[in-house]
PyMOL CGO cylinders between C-alpha atoms (Angstrom):
from pymol import cmd
from pymol.cgo import CYLINDER

trace = [
    CYLINDER, 0.00, 0.03, -0.03, 1.47, 3.47, -0.90, 0.3, 1, 1, 1, 1, 1, 1,
    CYLINDER, 1.47, 3.47, -0.90, 0.62, 7.03, -0.23, 0.3, 1, 1, 1, 1, 1, 1,
    CYLINDER, 0.62, 7.03, -0.23, 0.81, 8.92, 2.92, 0.3, 1, 1, 1, 1, 1, 1,
    CYLINDER, 0.81, 8.92, 2.92, -1.09, 8.06, 6.20, 0.3, 1, 1, 1, 1, 1, 1,
    CYLINDER, -1.09, 8.06, 6.20, -2.08, 11.43, 7.57, 0.3, 1, 1, 1, 1, 1, 1,
    CYLINDER, -2.08, 11.43, 7.57, -3.73, 12.21, 10.87, 0.3, 1, 1, 1, 1, 1, 1,
    CYLINDER, -3.73, 12.21, 10.87, -4.74, 15.59, 12.28, 0.3, 1, 1, 1, 1, 1, 1,
    CYLINDER, -4.74, 15.59, 12.28, -6.19, 15.09, 15.63, 0.3, 1, 1, 1, 1, 1, 1,
    CYLINDER, -6.19, 15.09, 15.63, -7.50, 17.12, 18.32, 0.3, 1, 1, 1, 1, 1, 1,
    CYLINDER, -7.50, 17.12, 18.32, -7.81, 15.07, 21.54, 0.3, 1, 1, 1, 1, 1, 1,
    CYLINDER, -7.81, 15.07, 21.54, -7.77, 11.44, 21.93, 0.3, 1, 1, 1, 1, 1, 1,
    CYLINDER, -7.77, 11.44, 21.93, -5.35, 8.95, 20.58, 0.3, 1, 1, 1, 1, 1, 1,
    CYLINDER, -5.35, 8.95, 20.58, -4.18, 7.26, 17.35, 0.3, 1, 1, 1, 1, 1, 1,
    CYLINDER, -4.18, 7.26, 17.35, -2.78, 3.82, 17.38, 0.3, 1, 1, 1, 1, 1, 1,
    CYLINDER, -2.78, 3.82, 17.38, -1.20, 2.45, 14.11, 0.3, 1, 1, 1, 1, 1, 1,
    CYLINDER, -1.20, 2.45, 14.11, 0.64, -0.68, 13.89, 0.3, 1, 1, 1, 1, 1, 1,
    CYLINDER, 0.64, -0.68, 13.89, 2.31, -2.36, 10.91, 0.3, 1, 1, 1, 1, 1, 1,
    CYLINDER, 2.31, -2.36, 10.91, 2.63, 0.96, 8.79, 0.3, 1, 1, 1, 1, 1, 1,
    CYLINDER, 2.63, 0.96, 8.79, 4.63, 0.49, 5.78, 0.3, 1, 1, 1, 1, 1, 1,
    CYLINDER, 4.63, 0.49, 5.78, 4.17, 3.90, 4.14, 0.3, 1, 1, 1, 1, 1, 1,
    CYLINDER, 4.17, 3.90, 4.14, 4.98, 7.52, 5.15, 0.3, 1, 1, 1, 1, 1, 1,
    CYLINDER, 4.98, 7.52, 5.15, 3.23, 8.57, 8.23, 0.3, 1, 1, 1, 1, 1, 1,
    CYLINDER, 3.23, 8.57, 8.23, 2.31, 12.36, 9.30, 0.3, 1, 1, 1, 1, 1, 1,
    CYLINDER, 2.31, 12.36, 9.30, 0.81, 13.04, 12.41, 0.3, 1, 1, 1, 1, 1, 1,
    CYLINDER, 0.81, 13.04, 12.41, -0.22, 16.35, 13.96, 0.3, 1, 1, 1, 1, 1, 1,
    CYLINDER, -0.22, 16.35, 13.96, -1.90, 16.18, 17.44, 0.3, 1, 1, 1, 1, 1, 1,
    CYLINDER, -1.90, 16.18, 17.44, -3.09, 18.60, 20.01, 0.3, 1, 1, 1, 1, 1, 1,
    CYLINDER, -3.09, 18.60, 20.01, -3.79, 17.04, 23.46, 0.3, 1, 1, 1, 1, 1, 1,
    CYLINDER, -3.79, 17.04, 23.46, -3.56, 13.71, 21.57, 0.3, 1, 1, 1, 1, 1, 1,
    CYLINDER, -3.56, 13.71, 21.57, -1.19, 10.78, 21.86, 0.3, 1, 1, 1, 1, 1, 1,
    CYLINDER, -1.19, 10.78, 21.86, 0.21, 8.59, 19.06, 0.3, 1, 1, 1, 1, 1, 1,
    CYLINDER, 0.21, 8.59, 19.06, 1.20, 5.03, 19.30, 0.3, 1, 1, 1, 1, 1, 1,
    CYLINDER, 1.20, 5.03, 19.30, 3.06, 3.96, 16.09, 0.3, 1, 1, 1, 1, 1, 1,
    CYLINDER, 3.06, 3.96, 16.09, 4.68, 0.69, 15.15, 0.3, 1, 1, 1, 1, 1, 1,
    CYLINDER, 4.68, 0.69, 15.15, 6.36, 0.56, 11.66, 0.3, 1, 1, 1, 1, 1, 1,
    CYLINDER, 6.36, 0.56, 11.66, 6.19, -2.70, 9.74, 0.3, 1, 1, 1, 1, 1, 1,
    CYLINDER, 6.19, -2.70, 9.74, 9.04, -1.51, 7.36, 0.3, 1, 1, 1, 1, 1, 1,
    CYLINDER, 9.04, -1.51, 7.36, 11.24, 1.46, 7.25, 0.3, 1, 1, 1, 1, 1, 1,
    CYLINDER, 11.24, 1.46, 7.25, 9.37, 4.70, 6.16, 0.3, 1, 1, 1, 1, 1, 1,
    CYLINDER, 9.37, 4.70, 6.16, 9.50, 8.35, 6.73, 0.3, 1, 1, 1, 1, 1, 1,
    CYLINDER, 9.50, 8.35, 6.73, 7.57, 9.66, 9.84, 0.3, 1, 1, 1, 1, 1, 1,
    CYLINDER, 7.57, 9.66, 9.84, 6.83, 13.18, 10.85, 0.3, 1, 1, 1, 1, 1, 1,
    CYLINDER, 6.83, 13.18, 10.85, 4.86, 13.22, 14.08, 0.3, 1, 1, 1, 1, 1, 1,
    CYLINDER, 4.86, 13.22, 14.08, 4.22, 16.36, 16.25, 0.3, 1, 1, 1, 1, 1, 1,
    CYLINDER, 4.22, 16.36, 16.25, 2.23, 16.09, 19.49, 0.3, 1, 1, 1, 1, 1, 1,
    CYLINDER, 2.23, 16.09, 19.49, 1.49, 19.23, 21.48, 0.3, 1, 1, 1, 1, 1, 1,
    CYLINDER, 1.49, 19.23, 21.48, 0.12, 18.41, 25.03, 0.3, 1, 1, 1, 1, 1, 1,
    CYLINDER, 0.12, 18.41, 25.03, 0.45, 14.72, 24.05, 0.3, 1, 1, 1, 1, 1, 1,
    CYLINDER, 0.45, 14.72, 24.05, 2.96, 11.82, 23.81, 0.3, 1, 1, 1, 1, 1, 1,
    CYLINDER, 2.96, 11.82, 23.81, 4.53, 9.76, 21.08, 0.3, 1, 1, 1, 1, 1, 1,
    CYLINDER, 4.53, 9.76, 21.08, 5.21, 5.93, 21.51, 0.3, 1, 1, 1, 1, 1, 1,
    CYLINDER, 5.21, 5.93, 21.51, 7.31, 4.56, 18.57, 0.3, 1, 1, 1, 1, 1, 1,
    CYLINDER, 7.31, 4.56, 18.57, 8.31, 1.26, 17.85, 0.3, 1, 1, 1, 1, 1, 1,
    CYLINDER, 8.31, 1.26, 17.85, 11.02, 0.65, 15.19, 0.3, 1, 1, 1, 1, 1, 1,
    CYLINDER, 11.02, 0.65, 15.19, 10.35, -1.54, 12.34, 0.3, 1, 1, 1, 1, 1, 1,
    CYLINDER, 10.35, -1.54, 12.34, 11.52, -5.29, 12.76, 0.3, 1, 1, 1, 1, 1, 1,
    CYLINDER, 11.52, -5.29, 12.76, 14.02, -5.08, 9.87, 0.3, 1, 1, 1, 1, 1, 1,
    CYLINDER, 14.02, -5.08, 9.87, 15.79, -2.22, 8.24, 0.3, 1, 1, 1, 1, 1, 1,
    CYLINDER, 15.79, -2.22, 8.24, 17.27, 1.16, 9.46, 0.3, 1, 1, 1, 1, 1, 1,
    CYLINDER, 17.27, 1.16, 9.46, 16.30, 4.58, 9.88, 0.3, 1, 1, 1, 1, 1, 1,
    CYLINDER, 16.30, 4.58, 9.88, 17.48, 7.83, 11.04, 0.3, 1, 1, 1, 1, 1, 1,
    CYLINDER, 17.48, 7.83, 11.04, 15.85, 9.07, 14.37, 0.3, 1, 1, 1, 1, 1, 1,
    CYLINDER, 15.85, 9.07, 14.37, 15.41, 12.64, 15.25, 0.3, 1, 1, 1, 1, 1, 1,
    CYLINDER, 15.41, 12.64, 15.25, 13.28, 13.00, 18.46, 0.3, 1, 1, 1, 1, 1, 1,
    CYLINDER, 13.28, 13.00, 18.46, 12.81, 16.25, 20.47, 0.3, 1, 1, 1, 1, 1, 1,
    CYLINDER, 12.81, 16.25, 20.47, 10.64, 16.50, 23.65, 0.3, 1, 1, 1, 1, 1, 1,
    CYLINDER, 10.64, 16.50, 23.65, 10.36, 19.94, 24.60, 0.3, 1, 1, 1, 1, 1, 1,
    CYLINDER, 10.36, 19.94, 24.60, 9.66, 20.21, 28.41, 0.3, 1, 1, 1, 1, 1, 1,
    CYLINDER, 9.66, 20.21, 28.41, 9.65, 16.37, 28.39, 0.3, 1, 1, 1, 1, 1, 1,
    CYLINDER, 9.65, 16.37, 28.39, 11.83, 13.36, 28.16, 0.3, 1, 1, 1, 1, 1, 1,
    CYLINDER, 11.83, 13.36, 28.16, 12.99, 10.95, 25.26, 0.3, 1, 1, 1, 1, 1, 1,
    CYLINDER, 12.99, 10.95, 25.26, 13.18, 7.36, 26.57, 0.3, 1, 1, 1, 1, 1, 1,
    CYLINDER, 13.18, 7.36, 26.57, 14.88, 4.80, 24.44, 0.3, 1, 1, 1, 1, 1, 1,
    CYLINDER, 14.88, 4.80, 24.44, 14.79, 0.96, 24.79, 0.3, 1, 1, 1, 1, 1, 1,
    CYLINDER, 14.79, 0.96, 24.79, 17.03, -1.07, 22.66, 0.3, 1, 1, 1, 1, 1, 1,
    CYLINDER, 17.03, -1.07, 22.66, 17.79, 1.77, 20.41, 0.3, 1, 1, 1, 1, 1, 1,
    CYLINDER, 17.79, 1.77, 20.41, 21.46, 2.98, 20.57, 0.3, 1, 1, 1, 1, 1, 1,
    CYLINDER, 21.46, 2.98, 20.57, 21.63, 6.68, 19.75, 0.3, 1, 1, 1, 1, 1, 1,
    CYLINDER, 21.63, 6.68, 19.75, 22.76, 9.38, 22.09, 0.3, 1, 1, 1, 1, 1, 1,
    CYLINDER, 22.76, 9.38, 22.09, 20.19, 11.52, 24.14, 0.3, 1, 1, 1, 1, 1, 1,
    CYLINDER, 20.19, 11.52, 24.14, 21.19, 15.14, 24.95, 0.3, 1, 1, 1, 1, 1, 1,
    CYLINDER, 21.19, 15.14, 24.95, 19.69, 17.88, 26.79, 0.3, 1, 1, 1, 1, 1, 1,
    CYLINDER, 19.69, 17.88, 26.79, 17.99, 20.44, 24.65, 0.3, 1, 1, 1, 1, 1, 1,
    CYLINDER, 17.99, 20.44, 24.65, 16.61, 23.43, 26.61, 0.3, 1, 1, 1, 1, 1, 1,
    CYLINDER, 16.61, 23.43, 26.61, 14.23, 22.31, 29.04, 0.3, 1, 1, 1, 1, 1, 1,
    CYLINDER, 14.23, 22.31, 29.04, 13.83, 18.78, 27.20, 0.3, 1, 1, 1, 1, 1, 1,
    CYLINDER, 13.83, 18.78, 27.20, 15.82, 16.09, 25.49, 0.3, 1, 1, 1, 1, 1, 1,
    CYLINDER, 15.82, 16.09, 25.49, 16.73, 15.06, 22.03, 0.3, 1, 1, 1, 1, 1, 1,
    CYLINDER, 16.73, 15.06, 22.03, 17.84, 11.79, 20.57, 0.3, 1, 1, 1, 1, 1, 1,
    CYLINDER, 17.84, 11.79, 20.57, 19.38, 12.09, 17.15, 0.3, 1, 1, 1, 1, 1, 1,
    CYLINDER, 19.38, 12.09, 17.15, 21.33, 9.33, 15.07, 0.3, 1, 1, 1, 1, 1, 1,
    CYLINDER, 21.33, 9.33, 15.07, 21.18, 6.40, 12.62, 0.3, 1, 1, 1, 1, 1, 1,
    CYLINDER, 21.18, 6.40, 12.62, 19.75, 3.13, 13.85, 0.3, 1, 1, 1, 1, 1, 1,
    CYLINDER, 19.75, 3.13, 13.85, 20.57, -0.15, 12.09, 0.3, 1, 1, 1, 1, 1, 1,
    CYLINDER, 20.57, -0.15, 12.09, 22.78, 1.67, 9.59, 0.3, 1, 1, 1, 1, 1, 1,
    CYLINDER, 22.78, 1.67, 9.59, 20.21, 4.55, 8.84, 0.3, 1, 1, 1, 1, 1, 1,
    CYLINDER, 20.21, 4.55, 8.84, 17.53, 5.14, 6.43, 0.3, 1, 1, 1, 1, 1, 1,
    CYLINDER, 17.53, 5.14, 6.43, 14.23, 7.18, 6.24, 0.3, 1, 1, 1, 1, 1, 1,
    CYLINDER, 14.23, 7.18, 6.24, 14.02, 9.87, 8.66, 0.3, 1, 1, 1, 1, 1, 1,
    CYLINDER, 14.02, 9.87, 8.66, 11.66, 9.41, 11.74, 0.3, 1, 1, 1, 1, 1, 1,
    CYLINDER, 11.66, 9.41, 11.74, 11.20, 12.97, 13.15, 0.3, 1, 1, 1, 1, 1, 1,
    CYLINDER, 11.20, 12.97, 13.15, 9.33, 13.03, 16.29, 0.3, 1, 1, 1, 1, 1, 1,
    CYLINDER, 9.33, 13.03, 16.29, 8.39, 16.18, 18.27, 0.3, 1, 1, 1, 1, 1, 1,
    CYLINDER, 8.39, 16.18, 18.27, 6.57, 16.43, 21.59, 0.3, 1, 1, 1, 1, 1, 1,
    CYLINDER, 6.57, 16.43, 21.59, 5.75, 19.50, 23.63, 0.3, 1, 1, 1, 1, 1, 1,
    CYLINDER, 5.75, 19.50, 23.63, 4.62, 19.13, 27.01, 0.3, 1, 1, 1, 1, 1, 1,
    CYLINDER, 4.62, 19.13, 27.01, 4.72, 15.34, 26.65, 0.3, 1, 1, 1, 1, 1, 1,
    CYLINDER, 4.72, 15.34, 26.65, 7.35, 12.55, 26.33, 0.3, 1, 1, 1, 1, 1, 1,
    CYLINDER, 7.35, 12.55, 26.33, 8.71, 10.35, 23.47, 0.3, 1, 1, 1, 1, 1, 1,
    CYLINDER, 8.71, 10.35, 23.47, 9.15, 6.53, 24.05, 0.3, 1, 1, 1, 1, 1, 1,
    CYLINDER, 9.15, 6.53, 24.05, 11.43, 4.96, 21.21, 0.3, 1, 1, 1, 1, 1, 1,
    CYLINDER, 11.43, 4.96, 21.21, 11.71, 1.15, 21.51, 0.3, 1, 1, 1, 1, 1, 1,
    CYLINDER, 11.71, 1.15, 21.51, 13.21, -1.55, 19.19, 0.3, 1, 1, 1, 1, 1, 1,
    CYLINDER, 13.21, -1.55, 19.19, 10.69, -3.99, 17.56, 0.3, 1, 1, 1, 1, 1, 1,
    CYLINDER, 10.69, -3.99, 17.56, 10.22, -7.15, 19.78, 0.3, 1, 1, 1, 1, 1, 1,
    CYLINDER, 10.22, -7.15, 19.78, 12.18, -10.10, 18.70, 0.3, 1, 1, 1, 1, 1, 1,
    CYLINDER, 12.18, -10.10, 18.70, 10.76, -13.63, 17.95, 0.3, 1, 1, 1, 1, 1, 1,
    CYLINDER, 10.76, -13.63, 17.95, 7.39, -12.31, 16.74, 0.3, 1, 1, 1, 1, 1, 1,
]
cmd.load_cgo(trace, "trace")
């Protein structure tokens, strides 16, 4: 399936699992849970919400995650996390790099984890 999956959300939450195409999310007081099925570009902006991102099971990507007034938490993903103003930033290539996964959260956190193994 091609194209771009677009979400413009005011309040609530969006859960998308197994996405294999470009994803764009703009949320106000909304949370995003996204698990990629294959490497794909992602642009996700959450204002007053959080982002939970699970890496694709195979293939690489370039992570650029910024939590303004929040934290970036990584699990099984080896990129540096640095202080950025009142928040944190994680930026770097994962599994050799690839499409950019740009995650931005203001007044919320970002959780990035490796795909579960053995599934």
